[in-house]
C-alpha positions as CSV (number, residue, x, y, z in Angstrom):
1,M,10.2,-38.6,-16.0
2,G,9.4,-35.8,-18.6
3,D,7.0,-34.9,-16.3
4,D,9.4,-34.7,-13.7
5,I,11.5,-32.2,-16.2
6,Q,9.0,-30.5,-16.0
7,E,7.8,-29.4,-12.7
8,E,11.2,-29.4,-12.0
9,V,11.7,-26.2,-15.3
10,Y,8.1,-25.2,-13.2
11,F,8.6,-24.9,-9.8
12,S,12.4,-23.2,-10.6
13,Q,10.9,-20.8,-12.8
14,I,8.2,-19.5,-9.2
15,A,11.4,-19.4,-7.1
16,Q,12.9,-17.1,-9.8
17,F,10.0,-14.6,-10.1
18,M,9.6,-14.9,-6.4
19,Q,13.4,-14.1,-6.3
20,D,12.5,-11.4,-9.0
21,F,9.2,-9.6,-7.2
22,L,11.0,-9.5,-3.9
23,Q,14.3,-7.9,-4.9
24,V,11.7,-5.2,-6.7
25,Q,9.5,-5.1,-3.6
26,M,12.6,-4.0,-1.8
27,K,14.4,-1.4,-4.2
28,F,10.7,0.1,-3.5
29,K,11.3,0.0,-0.2
30,T,14.8,1.4,-0.1
31,M,14.1,4.2,-2.5
32,L,13.2,7.2,-0.9
33,P,12.3,10.0,-3.5
34,K,13.0,13.6,-3.2
35,E,9.6,14.1,-3.1
36,L,8.7,11.7,0.2
37,A,12.0,13.7,1.8
38,Q,11.0,17.2,1.4
39,L,7.2,16.0,2.6
40,Q,8.8,14.2,5.3
41,N,10.8,17.9,6.2
42,R,7.3,19.5,6.5
43,L,5.8,17.1,8.4
44,D,8.3,17.7,11.1
45,E,8.7,21.4,10.8
46,I,4.9,20.9,11.9
47,H,5.1,18.7,15.2
48,P,6.9,20.2,17.5
49,E,10.5,19.3,18.8
50,D,9.4,18.3,22.2
51,E,6.5,16.5,20.4
52,P,7.3,12.4,19.6
53,H,6.7,11.9,16.1
54,R,7.9,8.3,14.5
55,A,9.2,8.4,11.1
56,V,6.5,6.5,8.8
57,N,5.9,3.4,7.6
58,Y,5.4,4.3,3.8
59,D,3.8,0.8,2.7
60,L,1.9,0.7,5.8
61,F,0.5,4.0,5.3
62,Y,0.2,3.3,1.6
63,R,-1.8,0.2,2.3
64,V,-4.3,2.0,4.6
65,S,-4.5,5.1,2.4
66,H,-5.3,3.4,-0.7
67,N,-8.4,2.3,1.0
68,L,-9.1,5.8,2.3
69,Y,-8.1,8.3,-0.2
70,R,-10.6,6.1,-2.8
71,K,-13.7,6.1,-0.4
72,S,-13.9,8.5,2.0
73,N,-15.2,8.1,6.0
74,M,-14.7,3.9,5.6
75,T,-16.3,2.5,9.0
76,M,-13.3,-0.1,10.6
77,G,-15.2,-3.0,9.4
78,E,-15.0,-1.7,5.7
79,L,-11.1,-1.1,6.1
80,S,-10.2,-4.5,7.2
81,G,-12.2,-6.1,5.0
82,A,-10.4,-4.1,2.6
83,L,-7.2,-4.8,3.8
84,S,-8.2,-8.4,4.1
85,V,-6.9,-8.4,7.8
86,Q,-8.5,-8.6,11.4
87,I,-10.8,-5.7,12.8
88,S,-7.9,-5.5,15.7
89,T,-5.1,-5.1,13.0
90,A,-7.0,-2.3,11.2
91,T,-7.8,-0.5,14.7
92,R,-4.1,-0.7,15.4
93,M,-3.0,0.9,11.8
94,V,-5.7,3.7,12.5
95,D,-4.6,4.4,15.8
96,W,-1.0,5.0,14.2
97,M,-2.6,7.4,11.7
98,V,-4.5,9.1,13.9
99,N,-2.0,9.3,16.0
100,D,0.5,11.5,13.7
101,G,-2.0,13.2,12.1
102,Y,-3.1,11.3,8.9
103,A,-6.1,10.8,9.8
104,Q,-9.1,11.0,11.5
105,R,-12.1,9.4,13.4
106,L,-15.6,10.6,12.6
107,P,-18.9,9.7,14.3
108,D,-21.6,8.4,12.0
109,S,-24.4,10.3,11.4
110,E,-26.9,7.7,11.7
111,D,-25.6,5.4,14.1
112,R,-23.3,6.6,17.3
113,R,-21.6,3.3,17.7
114,I,-20.4,3.2,13.8
115,V,-16.9,4.9,14.1
116,R,-15.6,5.8,10.4
117,V,-12.4,6.7,9.2
118,A,-10.8,9.8,6.8
119,L,-7.6,10.9,5.9
120,T,-6.6,14.6,6.7
121,D,-5.5,17.3,4.6
122,T,-1.8,15.8,5.5
123,G,-2.8,12.5,4.9
124,R,-4.0,13.6,1.8
125,E,-1.1,15.5,0.7
126,L,1.1,12.3,1.2
127,H,-0.8,9.9,-0.1
128,K,-1.1,11.7,-3.2
129,T,3.2,11.9,-3.2
130,I,3.4,8.8,-2.7
131,E,1.0,8.1,-5.0
132,S,2.7,9.5,-7.5
133,Y,6.1,8.4,-6.8
134,L,5.0,4.9,-7.5
135,V,3.4,6.1,-11.0
136,Q,6.8,7.8,-11.9
137,R,8.2,4.3,-10.7
138,F,6.3,2.5,-12.8
139,R,6.2,4.2,-16.1
140,Q,9.8,3.5,-15.7
141,V,9.5,-0.2,-15.5
142,F,6.7,-0.4,-18.5
143,S,8.4,1.5,-20.3
144,R,11.1,-1.1,-21.2
145,L,8.4,-3.5,-22.3
146,T,6.3,-3.6,-25.7
147,D,3.1,-2.9,-26.1
148,E,2.1,-6.9,-26.6
149,E,4.5,-7.4,-23.6
150,R,2.1,-4.6,-21.6
151,T,-1.1,-6.2,-22.3
152,M,-0.3,-9.1,-21.5
153,L,1.1,-8.0,-18.0
154,F,-2.1,-6.2,-17.2
155,A,-4.5,-9.0,-18.4
156,I,-2.2,-11.9,-16.0
157,M,-1.8,-9.2,-12.6
158,P,-5.6,-9.0,-12.1
159,K,-5.7,-13.2,-12.4
160,V,-2.4,-13.8,-10.4
161,A,-3.7,-10.5,-7.1
162,S,-7.1,-12.8,-7.2
163,A,-5.4,-15.7,-6.6
164,L,-2.9,-14.0,-4.0
165,K,-6.1,-12.8,-2.5
166,E,-8.3,-16.2,-1.8
167,I,-4.8,-17.6,-0.5
168,K,-6.0,-18.3,3.0
169,G,-3.5,-18.3,6.3
């Protein structure tokens, strides 16, 4: 009987964690800081009015740009592996970024069958702006934690992330 109660409490804690996590994620997604709005205005000025220009999907952009910023000139295979997506999905992501001027495809100097991907100057600028925003927001969150709580969180999060990466389908 005691095990059933403990299991109920455990599942209740998991459900609460998931709810809290989703609320935090949505809060980050809905807050467009002034730096990103200013950058969006500058990007809109670059594109002529008659040229279609979609709004930036910051979440998708950051997922891809994070990898390209750290390791420039990745192959599509390397990028799809880093993102844990099929090559066709990575190709669609890169197509969007290339079409909007955030990334470029480059030939491989040793094997012309290989296509490499790199951020453009605009892509790098947008990546740095988003990353700066995220660091600022996380600093605000972490400032509410004690040193001990931060140490525990930083020790636990890589384990959680690793476990999430291992979950299939």
